[in-house]
Backbone bond lengths (Angstrom), bond angles and torsions (degrees), N, CA, C in turn:
res aa  C-N    CA-C-N  psi(-1)  N-CA   C-N-CA  omega(-1)  CA-C   N-CA-C  phi
1 X - - - 1.434 - - 1.500 108.99 -
2 X 1.310 118.20 141.75 1.465 122.40 -178.89 1.565 105.94 -81.02
3 X 1.337 113.70 173.47 1.444 121.57 178.96 1.555 109.81 -92.70
4 X 1.347 116.47 11.21 1.527 118.11 175.17 1.478 104.97 -72.54
5 X 1.394 119.99 136.82 1.442 119.88 -175.79 1.501 112.67 -75.31
6 X 1.316 117.13 154.09 1.463 121.29 174.61 1.483 110.71 -75.46
7 X 1.337 116.11 135.40 1.432 123.33 173.20 1.555 111.70 -119.75
8 X 1.304 116.60 123.99 1.427 120.23 -171.43 1.559 109.51 -129.69
9 X 1.355 116.33 126.38 1.418 117.86 -178.07 1.515 110.92 -65.30
10 X 1.305 118.44 -32.77 1.483 121.17 178.56 1.525 112.32 -62.17
11 X 1.330 115.88 -40.99 1.483 118.56 -179.21 1.538 112.58 -89.30
12 X 1.350 118.94 -37.64 1.450 120.70 -166.12 1.547 113.15 -99.84
13 X 1.331 119.73 -7.35 1.457 118.99 -168.71 1.493 112.13 -57.61
14 X 1.320 118.25 -49.27 1.448 123.60 -171.81 1.574 109.60 -55.86
15 X 1.331 113.69 -44.62 1.484 120.41 -178.02 1.519 108.87 -70.82
16 X 1.297 118.30 -42.92 1.516 119.58 -177.65 1.579 109.30 -66.17
17 X 1.296 114.34 -35.46 1.516 117.99 178.66 1.587 109.81 -63.30
18 X 1.227 115.82 -44.81 1.463 122.13 178.96 1.553 108.86 -61.64
19 X 1.352 115.12 -48.21 1.456 118.71 -179.48 1.511 111.48 -63.81
20 X 1.317 118.71 -32.67 1.431 121.87 178.70 1.566 110.05 -63.68
21 X 1.348 115.78 -45.32 1.462 117.96 -179.49 1.499 111.20 -75.14
22 X 1.312 118.72 -31.57 1.519 119.79 172.67 1.525 112.10 -61.79
23 X 1.362 113.13 -39.86 1.505 117.88 -178.93 1.462 108.54 -67.13
24 X 1.333 119.25 -35.62 1.492 118.80 178.55 1.536 111.21 -64.70
25 X 1.283 117.62 -38.58 1.414 118.88 177.00 1.533 112.25 -58.54
26 X 1.317 116.84 -42.70 1.493 119.89 -178.60 1.513 108.90 -68.96
27 X 1.331 117.57 -40.59 1.499 118.96 179.16 1.440 115.34 -66.13
28 X 1.369 115.32 -36.67 1.480 119.36 179.47 1.499 113.12 -67.03
29 X 1.313 119.65 -28.76 1.399 121.15 173.58 1.518 112.35 -63.59
30 X 1.318 119.92 -35.89 1.410 124.00 172.42 1.544 109.04 -65.81
31 X 1.286 118.90 -45.04 1.463 120.87 -179.27 1.546 108.49 -56.81
32 X 1.252 117.93 -40.49 1.495 122.82 -172.13 1.509 110.97 -78.15
33 X 1.427 118.47 -29.23 1.431 118.85 -165.56 1.594 112.76 -131.43
34 X 1.286 116.96 23.29 1.460 118.92 177.93 1.571 106.57 -139.64
35 X 1.327 114.35 144.93 1.469 118.78 178.17 1.505 111.21 -62.10
36 X 1.329 116.46 144.17 1.467 120.06 -178.14 1.517 112.36 -73.79
37 X 1.278 118.23 130.20 1.466 122.12 173.75 1.522 110.80 -112.72
38 X 1.305 114.40 175.08 1.509 116.78 -173.63 1.521 112.01 -65.14
39 X 1.362 110.72 136.30 1.449 119.78 177.10 1.537 115.22 64.99
40 X 1.357 114.07 12.74 1.489 116.89 179.65 1.528 114.14 68.32
41 X 1.362 118.96 16.91 1.390 119.80 -176.95 1.529 113.81 -61.29
42 X 1.317 117.97 -21.63 1.510 121.24 -176.08 1.509 108.91 -73.34
43 X 1.346 119.86 -22.13 1.456 119.84 -178.25 1.545 115.80 -91.86
44 X 1.354 114.41 -11.09 1.472 119.77 177.62 1.490 110.38 -64.25
45 X 1.357 117.84 152.60 1.408 121.04 176.76 1.531 107.82 -89.66
46 X 1.301 118.43 151.15 1.484 125.05 -177.67 1.487 109.79 -100.16
47 X 1.319 118.11 130.29 1.495 119.54 175.05 1.561 111.88 -66.19
48 X 1.292 117.34 137.39 1.424 125.06 178.53 1.492 109.75 -134.77
49 X 1.279 117.99 162.62 1.490 122.24 179.91 1.560 108.38 -56.68
50 X 1.327 116.94 -35.63 1.490 118.86 -176.19 1.495 115.28 -96.15
51 X 1.367 117.21 1.20 1.470 119.36 -177.81 1.503 111.59 147.52
52 X 1.353 115.66 -130.32 1.440 122.23 -175.67 1.533 110.73 -131.22
53 X 1.289 117.57 143.24 1.517 123.07 -169.75 1.517 106.71 -137.12
54 X 1.353 113.67 144.90 1.469 119.98 167.56 1.517 110.61 -78.22
55 X 1.339 115.74 158.17 1.410 119.45 167.66 1.541 109.60 -68.16
56 X 1.319 119.20 161.08 1.467 120.45 -179.62 1.517 111.68 -63.23
57 X 1.316 116.02 135.94 1.520 122.01 -177.03 1.517 106.20 -118.16
58 X 1.295 114.22 136.82 1.499 121.98 178.99 1.546 108.60 -71.94
59 X 1.327 117.88 133.31 1.421 124.22 178.38 1.505 112.15 -85.99
60 X 1.316 117.89 -14.36 1.485 123.16 -178.92 1.477 113.43 85.66
61 X 1.381 119.64 6.57 1.460 120.69 174.72 1.487 110.33 -133.25
62 X 1.347 115.61 35.31 1.473 118.38 -179.09 1.529 116.22 86.31
63 X 1.336 117.23 -7.78 1.417 120.80 -179.07 1.585 107.58 -104.18
64 X 1.348 114.51 157.96 1.460 120.23 168.66 1.587 107.72 -125.94
65 X 1.316 113.58 162.24 1.500 117.58 -178.25 1.473 109.83 -146.32
66 X 1.303 115.86 151.63 1.428 122.66 173.43 1.568 108.39 -125.63
67 X 1.315 115.85 153.32 1.491 121.76 176.55 1.580 105.17 -122.40
68 X 1.347 113.59 132.01 1.478 118.10 -178.60 1.562 106.51 -117.42
69 X 1.364 113.09 130.20 1.470 119.31 164.79 1.508 107.14 -83.09
70 X 1.348 113.74 86.75 1.465 119.75 -169.63 1.501 113.06 -83.62
71 X 1.294 119.11 105.84 1.428 122.91 -176.87 1.501 114.60 -90.11
72 X 1.405 115.39 10.11 1.492 121.44 169.37 1.504 104.67 -99.63
73 X 1.328 120.61 -43.26 1.442 122.21 -177.18 1.572 108.98 -89.51
74 X 1.298 117.59 -12.56 1.451 123.41 -178.71 1.549 108.70 58.64
75 X 1.287 113.63 51.60 1.443 120.67 -176.48 1.566 111.86 -153.60
76 X 1.275 117.81 161.53 1.471 121.91 165.01 1.517 107.10 -89.76
77 X 1.284 113.59 116.14 1.481 116.81 -174.56 1.587 109.93 -111.11
78 X 1.323 113.95 130.52 1.455 123.14 -178.20 1.510 107.04 -101.15
79 X 1.393 112.68 131.37 1.501 119.72 171.91 1.504 106.79 -123.37
80 X 1.358 116.82 133.45 1.424 123.12 -179.74 1.542 109.99 -119.93
81 X 1.275 116.78 146.37 1.484 122.52 -178.31 1.546 113.01 -62.38
82 X 1.288 117.73 -16.68 1.552 120.15 179.63 1.498 109.05 -88.45
83 X 1.404 117.99 13.11 1.398 122.51 176.27 1.508 115.05 83.98
84 X 1.340 116.66 0.86 1.432 121.35 179.60 1.538 109.62 -80.35
85 X 1.309 115.95 157.70 1.464 120.43 -178.11 1.544 108.90 -151.68
86 X 1.340 116.75 144.90 1.448 120.84 179.68 1.524 105.35 -151.05
87 X 1.327 113.44 166.99 1.486 117.41 178.61 1.509 109.55 -160.87
88 X 1.326 115.03 159.80 1.459 122.40 172.97 1.568 110.41 -139.35
89 X 1.324 115.24 136.79 1.499 119.22 -176.00 1.557 109.90 -64.37
90 X 1.262 116.04 146.69 1.456 122.86 179.14 1.576 110.20 -76.81
91 X 1.275 118.25 -22.18 1.496 120.20 -179.30 1.534 108.40 -86.35
92 X 1.300 116.99 58.71 1.455 121.14 179.72 1.509 115.79 -74.59
93 X 1.348 115.59 -14.89 1.464 120.37 178.03 1.497 112.33 105.01
94 X 1.307 118.96 -32.06 1.494 122.70 177.39 1.487 110.97 -156.78
95 X 1.276 115.03 164.59 1.500 118.02 177.82 1.502 110.95 -67.52
96 X 1.362 117.26 -36.33 1.429 120.59 178.10 1.465 114.02 -62.78
97 X 1.350 116.10 -38.58 1.482 119.95 -179.82 1.528 108.05 -70.07
98 X 1.363 117.56 -42.94 1.471 118.96 178.16 1.545 109.98 -59.43
99 X 1.312 118.40 -42.47 1.450 123.06 -179.95 1.452 112.74 -60.30
100 X 1.362 117.13 -50.23 1.461 121.59 -179.19 1.561 112.34 -64.81
101 X 1.315 115.22 -34.63 1.504 116.88 179.36 1.549 111.39 -75.59
102 X 1.298 115.32 -29.96 1.466 116.91 176.20 1.552 109.20 -67.49
103 X 1.277 118.61 -44.43 1.452 123.36 -179.58 1.560 108.32 -62.58
104 X 1.330 113.72 -43.17 1.526 114.99 -179.90 1.536 110.49 -67.26
105 X 1.254 119.69 -34.97 1.457 121.76 179.95 1.516 110.14 -65.67
106 X 1.371 117.88 -44.30 1.494 118.32 175.51 1.515 112.58 -66.54
107 X 1.307 116.70 -37.38 1.448 118.67 179.46 1.569 112.12 -63.20
108 X 1.292 117.74 -44.38 1.430 119.57 -176.29 1.541 114.54 -72.61
109 X 1.384 112.64 -13.79 1.490 117.61 172.85 1.526 109.98 -103.49
110 X 1.330 117.07 15.18 1.463 119.02 175.17 1.499 117.08 64.19
111 X 1.341 116.34 30.97 1.472 123.25 -176.98 1.507 111.25 -110.15
112 X 1.313 115.62 159.86 1.469 121.55 177.44 1.507 110.97 -55.88
113 X 1.258 121.86 129.17 1.466 121.27 -178.81 1.518 115.59 -128.99
114 X 1.307 117.14 0.95 1.459 120.67 179.45 1.532 110.16 -88.64
115 X 1.245 119.58 135.46 1.463 126.69 178.10 1.557 110.53 -161.91
116 X 1.328 117.19 161.80 1.429 124.64 -177.36 1.560 107.71 -58.70
117 X 1.291 119.34 124.99 1.456 122.19 -174.22 1.480 116.15 -91.74
118 X 1.280 121.64 9.83 1.453 123.73 -177.65 1.533 109.33 -116.05
119 X 1.330 117.75 128.65 1.505 117.22 178.82 1.479 112.66 -62.87
120 X 1.360 114.79 152.34 1.444 123.97 176.61 1.527 111.11 -100.01
121 X 1.359 114.64 158.27 1.434 122.68 173.71 1.529 113.23 55.48
122 X 1.351 118.03 26.96 1.455 120.61 175.91 1.544 105.20 -133.60
123 X 1.302 113.88 113.01 1.477 118.47 179.77 1.477 112.88 -62.13
124 X 1.332 115.76 132.05 1.496 119.17 176.40 1.491 117.33 71.80
125 X 1.393 113.76 16.02 1.478 114.73 -173.00 1.524 113.73 -70.86
126 X 1.287 118.51 140.57 1.420 123.62 175.64 1.530 109.49 -77.95
127 X 1.373 118.24 145.04 1.440 117.23 168.91 1.490 113.50 -52.90
128 X 1.332 116.58 148.98 1.478 119.38 -178.15 1.494 113.61 -53.51
129 X 1.307 115.44 -41.36 1.562 119.78 -176.65 1.493 110.34 -70.36
130 X 1.286 120.54 -17.34 1.466 121.23 -179.04 1.521 113.13 -102.59
131 X 1.287 118.38 -5.16 1.499 124.12 -177.86 1.568 108.16 -85.69
132 X 1.350 113.56 78.64 1.451 119.38 -174.86 1.518 114.22 -98.64
133 X 1.287 117.92 6.96 1.474 122.67 178.38 1.523 110.19 -65.13
134 X 1.314 119.68 139.19 1.476 122.30 177.27 1.496 112.75 -50.87
135 X 1.277 118.29 133.96 1.493 122.60 178.95 1.593 109.26 -127.73
136 X 1.313 111.19 120.64 1.476 116.65 -178.86 1.537 110.44 -89.88
137 X 1.332 115.03 132.42 1.455 121.69 179.54 1.556 106.15 -119.39
138 X 1.299 113.27 122.09 1.488 120.68 178.37 1.512 108.44 -109.56
139 X 1.347 119.59 122.86 1.436 123.60 176.50 1.489 112.36 -57.44
140 X 1.357 118.33 -41.79 1.440 122.36 -179.31 1.501 111.19 -58.51
141 X 1.274 120.51 -42.35 1.480 124.98 179.08 1.564 109.30 -62.81
142 X 1.350 116.11 -46.78 1.431 119.13 178.75 1.555 112.38 -65.03
143 X 1.338 117.80 -37.51 1.427 122.83 174.36 1.510 111.79 -57.53
144 X 1.389 115.01 -43.05 1.468 117.38 179.50 1.494 112.30 -65.19
145 X 1.276 117.57 -41.96 1.513 117.14 178.41 1.492 109.70 -63.50
146 X 1.357 119.21 -42.41 1.486 118.74 179.00 1.515 111.66 -61.39
147 X 1.370 116.45 -40.07 1.466 118.89 177.74 1.475 113.21 -69.52
148 X 1.315 117.12 -32.17 1.495 119.95 174.79 1.530 110.70 -65.54
149 X 1.295 116.89 -42.67 1.511 117.04 178.63 1.550 107.66 -63.83
150 X 1.327 119.64 -40.93 1.433 120.74 -178.91 1.493 111.04 -60.10
151 X 1.355 118.47 -37.63 1.437 121.95 -174.63 1.556 109.19 -75.82
152 X 1.319 119.95 -33.18 1.473 121.37 -175.69 1.487 114.64 -92.75
153 X 1.307 118.74 -24.51 1.453 120.18 -177.86 1.492 117.00 -54.10
154 X 1.364 120.08 -40.93 1.494 121.32 175.57 1.518 110.62 -55.90
155 X 1.337 120.32 -37.07 1.462 122.80 -179.00 1.517 109.11 -68.17
156 X 1.338 115.47 -44.16 1.510 120.19 177.45 1.488 109.29 -58.07
157 X 1.366 117.63 -50.31 1.433 124.44 -174.02 1.593 109.33 -60.03
158 X 1.306 113.05 -45.72 1.487 119.03 -179.54 1.557 109.80 -62.71
159 X 1.276 114.03 -44.37 1.478 119.83 179.21 1.578 110.12 -59.94
160 X 1.330 115.71 -44.35 1.444 120.40 179.78 1.562 109.62 -61.61
161 X 1.345 115.81 -42.00 1.465 121.75 -170.12 1.603 108.04 -67.18
162 X 1.305 118.21 -17.50 1.466 118.96 -176.69 1.468 113.45 -89.27
163 X 1.366 118.14 21.65 1.444 122.89 179.67 1.444 111.77 -134.64
164 X 1.376 122.40 127.38 1.402 126.59 -178.47 1.566 112.77 -96.03
165 X 1.357 114.32 -16.50 1.472 116.38 178.28 1.531 109.47 -75.56
166 X 1.337 112.38 -172.37 1.460 117.63 179.67 1.470 109.37 -63.51
167 X 1.361 117.63 128.77 1.489 121.73 178.61 1.535 106.61 -143.65
168 X 1.374 113.98 143.32 1.401 116.66 175.43 1.558 112.50 -71.65
169 X 1.344 116.78 163.89 1.469 115.34 167.89 1.587 109.83 -64.49
170 X 1.285 117.03 171.00 1.427 121.92 166.38 1.552 105.27 -80.25
171 X 1.276 119.89 105.01 1.459 121.23 -176.45 1.528 112.17 -140.52
172 X 1.367 115.37 170.98 1.497 119.72 -170.91 1.521 110.00 -113.37
173 X 1.334 112.18 123.79 1.447 117.39 -179.99 1.564 110.52 -91.75
174 X 1.303 114.00 113.22 1.491 117.81 -174.06 1.495 112.83 -75.45
175 X 1.334 117.96 -17.18 1.504 120.64 176.52 1.471 109.28 -61.45
176 X 1.349 114.93 -59.80 1.474 119.71 -179.63 1.540 115.31 -86.36
177 X 1.335 117.20 -14.51 1.463 126.40 -176.57 1.520 110.03 67.28
178 X 1.382 114.93 58.50 1.456 120.92 -174.03 1.552 109.18 -143.78
179 X 1.315 112.58 140.22 1.496 122.64 171.38 1.504 107.50 -85.67
180 X 1.416 117.38 135.50 1.419 116.79 -169.77 1.581 109.61 -151.13
181 X 1.258 113.12 157.56 1.530 121.51 170.65 1.546 105.58 -144.70
182 X 1.317 113.52 138.13 1.448 119.97 -174.63 1.525 110.64 -126.63
183 X 1.270 115.62 135.37 1.509 126.29 175.12 1.462 109.83 -105.66
184 X 1.334 117.58 141.73 1.481 122.65 -176.36 1.537 109.53 -118.31
185 X 1.334 116.18 143.04 1.451 118.52 -178.11 1.540 109.42 -83.26
186 X 1.353 117.28 -20.94 1.501 119.78 -175.97 1.468 111.72 97.64
187 X 1.410 117.43 3.32 1.494 121.48 178.77 1.546 108.20 -113.38
188 X 1.362 113.57 149.23 1.489 118.03 171.97 1.490 111.26 -65.20
189 X 1.360 113.61 152.17 1.490 121.07 174.22 1.487 112.29 -109.48
190 X 1.314 119.66 156.29 1.381 124.09 175.19 1.576 112.03 -61.91
191 X 1.300 118.55 153.52 1.477 120.95 -175.83 1.592 110.37 -55.73
192 X 1.247 114.54 127.00 1.479 118.52 179.48 1.521 107.68 -69.21
193 X 1.378 116.00 143.23 1.480 120.99 -177.41 1.561 113.12 -69.29
194 X 1.312 117.08 -19.49 1.492 119.41 -175.72 1.456 114.54 72.00
195 X 1.267 120.07 -150.43 1.448 124.45 177.36 1.520 115.52 85.11
196 X 1.300 116.45 17.73 1.479 119.27 176.51 1.553 110.27 -77.34
197 X 1.323 118.75 124.88 1.501 116.14 -176.89 1.486 112.88 -53.51
198 X 1.340 114.24 137.26 1.486 119.43 175.66 1.535 115.17 62.00
199 X 1.334 117.64 22.43 1.443 118.52 176.82 1.482 108.78 -136.37
200 X 1.361 119.54 122.58 1.433 119.67 179.64 1.568 114.23 -57.32
201 X 1.294 114.65 138.72 1.461 118.60 -177.18 1.612 111.62 -56.81
202 X 1.367 116.30 -33.25 1.427 119.86 -179.67 1.500 112.58 -61.04
203 X 1.373 117.39 -31.07 1.468 121.05 177.00 1.493 110.31 -71.57
204 X 1.324 115.68 -47.03 1.517 120.27 -178.92 1.532 107.99 -60.62
205 X 1.273 117.34 -44.14 1.449 118.82 -176.32 1.495 116.05 -68.77
206 X 1.378 113.74 -35.85 1.450 116.28 170.80 1.540 113.68 -65.94
207 X 1.360 114.80 -37.63 1.465 118.10 179.88 1.529 113.27 -64.29
208 X 1.340 115.32 -33.76 1.469 120.91 -178.01 1.513 114.08 -114.87
209 X 1.362 113.92 41.24 1.489 120.54 178.33 1.530 109.90 -79.44
210 X 1.364 119.44 -13.22 1.414 122.22 -179.64 1.524 108.54 -121.01
211 X 1.334 115.22 159.40 1.478 121.56 175.72 1.531 111.09 -66.83
212 X 1.302 118.49 134.20 1.517 119.88 -173.34 1.525 110.54 -140.70
213 X 1.298 112.17 155.63 1.480 120.69 162.15 1.584 103.43 -129.82
214 X 1.353 114.99 119.85 1.405 122.59 -172.05 1.504 111.59 -119.76
215 X 1.308 115.71 137.80 1.491 119.27 178.66 1.539 107.93 -132.02
216 X 1.348 115.43 150.63 1.429 116.30 -177.97 1.604 113.22 -170.54
217 X 1.304 111.67 -169.66 1.502 122.57 177.67 1.457 111.66 -129.57
218 X 1.295 119.35 121.53 1.414 124.17 -177.79 1.531 108.00 -104.91
219 X 1.357 116.22 119.48 1.477 120.69 -173.74 1.540 112.11 -92.02
220 X 1.318 116.20 -0.29 1.510 118.78 179.92 1.552 112.20 91.64
221 X 1.313 113.56 -66.12 1.442 118.17 -178.49 1.588 113.83 63.86
222 X 1.324 117.29 -122.76 1.476 114.73 -177.83 1.510 111.90 -73.01
223 X 1.315 117.61 -12.41 1.487 118.79 175.82 1.549 109.94 -89.18
224 X 1.326 116.27 124.02 1.455 121.44 -177.53 1.491 109.72 -77.52
225 X 1.306 115.71 81.52 1.494 125.02 179.42 1.474 113.75 -138.71
226 X 1.278 119.71 149.93 1.439 122.99 175.93 1.525 109.47 -65.94
227 X 1.288 119.98 138.28 1.446 123.57 -175.52 1.547 110.16 -70.70
228 X 1.354 116.22 147.93 1.452 118.64 176.09 1.559 110.93 -148.72
229 X 1.328 114.48 163.72 1.476 121.80 172.34 1.540 106.71 -90.79
230 X 1.294 115.50 149.02 1.463 120.24 179.45 1.520 113.92 -139.28
231 X 1.303 112.91 163.46 1.478 121.74 176.42 1.481 111.11 -152.27
232 X 1.332 118.46 132.46 1.422 120.80 -178.09 1.571 108.83 -145.48
233 X 1.307 112.24 167.32 1.526 117.47 176.64 1.548 105.86 -129.55
234 X 1.326 111.11 143.62 1.493 120.46 167.57 1.480 112.30 -132.18
235 X 1.342 118.92 128.95 1.462 125.52 -13.72 1.546 111.68 -64.96
236 X 1.326 116.52 152.78 1.449 121.03 -179.55 1.586 108.11 -74.61
237 X 1.364 116.91 119.23 1.458 119.33 -178.87 1.528 110.63 -75.19
238 X 1.327 116.89 153.21 1.486 119.33 174.97 1.500 113.80 -53.61
239 X 1.311 117.64 136.14 1.467 120.48 -178.97 1.512 117.48 86.62
240 X 1.305 116.05 -7.15 1.478 120.08 -172.42 1.561 110.72 -63.88
241 X 1.278 119.46 -41.47 1.444 123.42 -178.27 1.477 112.64 -61.66
242 X 1.310 119.35 -25.19 1.438 124.16 -176.29 1.575 112.78 -94.88
243 X 1.325 114.10 -0.38 1.456 117.36 -172.36 1.520 107.63 -75.27
244 X 1.349 115.04 163.22 1.479 121.56 178.33 1.535 107.73 -80.99
245 X 1.369 113.02 139.03 1.473 117.41 -178.73 1.565 107.72 -131.60
246 X 1.263 120.82 35.77 1.458 121.46 -178.65 1.521 108.47 62.79
247 X 1.338 114.18 -126.44 1.441 118.69 179.99 1.589 113.41 -83.11
248 X 1.367 117.15 -3.27 1.376 122.06 -178.03 1.527 113.64 -79.50
249 X 1.311 118.96 175.71 1.488 120.88 179.86 1.523 104.20 -149.64
250 X 1.301 115.84 152.41 1.497 119.77 176.45 1.476 109.50 -83.00
251 X 1.303 118.02 132.05 1.452 124.47 -175.68 1.541 104.76 -111.32
252 X 1.334 116.43 116.23 1.476 123.50 -177.62 1.506 111.27 -66.10
253 X 1.352 118.28 -32.54 1.436 123.08 -174.99 1.510 109.18 -67.08
254 X 1.365 116.22 -46.81 1.488 124.58 -177.98 1.532 110.68 -84.73
255 X 1.417 117.72 -23.87 1.490 119.90 -177.92 1.477 110.49 71.46
256 X 1.320 118.95 35.08 1.462 121.94 178.82 1.549 110.26 -158.29
257 X 1.291 115.66 163.94 1.459 118.34 173.81 1.509 109.13 -77.50
258 X 1.365 116.49 140.74 1.437 121.92 -177.80 1.485 109.56 -127.63
259 X 1.305 119.31 154.03 1.419 126.80 176.13 1.560 106.20 -145.95
260 X 1.322 118.00 111.37 1.505 120.63 -174.60 1.572 109.48 -58.78
261 X 1.361 112.73 139.61 1.425 117.80 176.37 1.547 107.98 -57.76
262 X 1.257 116.77 -43.52 1.501 119.63 -176.59 1.502 113.67 -55.76
263 X 1.323 114.48 -33.08 1.538 117.26 -176.88 1.566 105.71 -76.72
264 X 1.308 118.77 -36.35 1.454 119.60 177.52 1.504 109.53 -65.37
265 X 1.289 117.83 -43.36 1.495 123.34 -178.69 1.514 110.57 -62.19
266 X 1.344 115.85 -37.40 1.451 120.19 -175.51 1.561 113.83 -76.76
267 X 1.342 114.36 -13.32 1.481 118.63 -179.18 1.547 112.91 -69.08
268 X 1.317 115.78 154.67 1.391 117.93 178.12 1.533 112.66 -70.85
269 X 1.331 115.49 -24.46 1.520 123.23 177.81 1.531 106.19 -135.89
270 X 1.392 115.91 81.48 1.471 117.64 -178.95 1.560 115.34 -55.95
271 X 1.336 113.56 -39.43 1.474 115.83 -178.03 1.529 110.28 -64.18
272 X 1.294 117.84 -38.55 1.486 120.38 -179.70 1.539 107.18 -66.45
273 X 1.265 121.16 -43.81 1.432 122.33 -177.32 1.541 110.39 -64.46
274 X 1.272 116.23 -42.77 1.458 120.01 -179.63 1.556 112.20 -66.89
275 X 1.352 113.47 -42.06 1.484 120.17 177.49 1.529 109.40 -57.31
276 X 1.356 115.90 -44.71 1.470 120.52 -175.43 1.495 107.91 -64.26
277 X 1.345 117.80 -44.55 1.497 122.96 179.34 1.587 108.11 -56.34
278 X 1.312 115.75 -52.63 1.495 116.93 -179.96 1.514 113.29 -58.93
279 X 1.248 117.13 -44.72 1.449 121.99 -172.63 1.554 109.60 -72.08
280 X 1.381 117.77 -44.15 1.462 116.05 -178.26 1.531 112.55 -66.94
281 X 1.364 115.79 -39.14 1.471 114.88 -179.18 1.533 110.94 -70.75
282 X 1.348 114.64 -35.43 1.550 114.17 177.22 1.499 111.61 -65.39
283 X 1.362 116.90 -39.49 1.476 119.83 -178.99 1.514 109.67 -65.01
284 X 1.275 117.42 -36.45 1.489 121.33 -179.35 1.573 107.81 -65.77
285 X 1.323 116.76 -43.70 1.483 121.39 178.76 1.516 109.99 -63.64
286 X 1.309 116.79 -49.81 1.467 121.99 -175.77 1.499 112.65 -68.13
287 X 1.286 120.43 -40.45 1.474 123.43 179.98 1.486 109.74 -68.52
288 X 1.335 117.81 -50.58 1.452 122.12 -176.29 1.539 111.15 -64.55
289 X 1.336 116.72 -32.18 1.485 117.99 179.02 1.523 112.94 -94.95
290 X 1.363 116.29 3.07 1.484 121.38 175.82 1.494 113.71 62.28
291 X 1.354 115.81 49.76 1.424 121.65 171.73 1.468 108.10 -70.49
292 X 1.361 117.89 156.19 1.464 121.81 174.39 1.494 106.60 -87.61
293 X 1.331 115.26 78.84 1.423 119.87 -177.54 1.497 117.54 -59.35
294 X 1.354 117.32 -34.94 1.450 121.78 -178.22 1.562 108.65 -62.29
295 X 1.296 118.55 -35.24 1.464 122.14 -177.97 1.495 113.32 -83.38
296 X 1.379 117.81 -20.63 1.424 121.53 -170.35 1.557 112.72 -104.37
297 X 1.273 121.11 -10.59 1.440 123.62 -171.53 1.564 109.82 -118.05
298 X 1.363 113.43 156.62 1.459 119.77 174.29 1.544 108.98 -157.30
299 X 1.328 114.55 166.08 1.436 117.94 173.41 1.579 104.83 -75.89
300 X 1.350 117.59 131.24 1.443 121.47 -177.02 1.517 114.32 -79.96
301 X 1.377 113.96 75.85 1.404 123.76 178.10 1.486 113.53 -121.55
302 X 1.283 116.70 158.40 1.478 120.72 179.30 1.527 110.67 -63.81
303 X 1.341 120.37 138.88 1.518 121.04 176.17 1.515 111.65 -63.33
């Protein structure tokens, strides 16, 4: 058995759901207080050894600040460029309590605290301030997620390094609660149909204005589902769904190739299995869509 930690929806769901909503609060602060950049990359959270962090945000008074979803301290930790620091525990008891305490922490540090109060990409979601149902937070479940990120991040980084064309950073999308990296062909894509729950179509269409092959890890979050790795192409080229994906399979419900996290964890060499999944699904997308692979790929070695 590998040293990748076990993730179980039965044990970990409550904690992952809370972390999903907490991550949305942090990301929405960036939406409200940072200039928009291409594909919304500026609002994604950044993987760190201790969890997930926002990019620095200007406070409007010469200071900048970052917020960390710290899975070592089990807290939202605030760092400010004037050397001040603050934090609030994640086990606040409810989403509403966590939301009000986050706003209060920003206010007492003189930082921007207004942001959209309704979760994105979650059907029927209550506004944060109205979500007063008891929420259970288990440190062990958060530790497992942090350790899973640590195990898989080298595979993501190696995969990203093998591409010389336009590529996203390896970053975390708080809307869907997934770690992702996206490769671009360099060609424009047809207008995306939109229709993502709780997400304006203009955002989706700007995100997918170019041809992409995207790979990632979905942790479930508010959705009570076992986590899996995924890979998809937009636009989807003819024949893509029938392509070989190593140990992965195409899931018609999600519209992408999936590989259960549990299968990767159970492999004798999880990194090799995950690498093969990422590479085979990318090659299928690139070959079927006639990407200029010779110009876009390289061996991921130091220059």
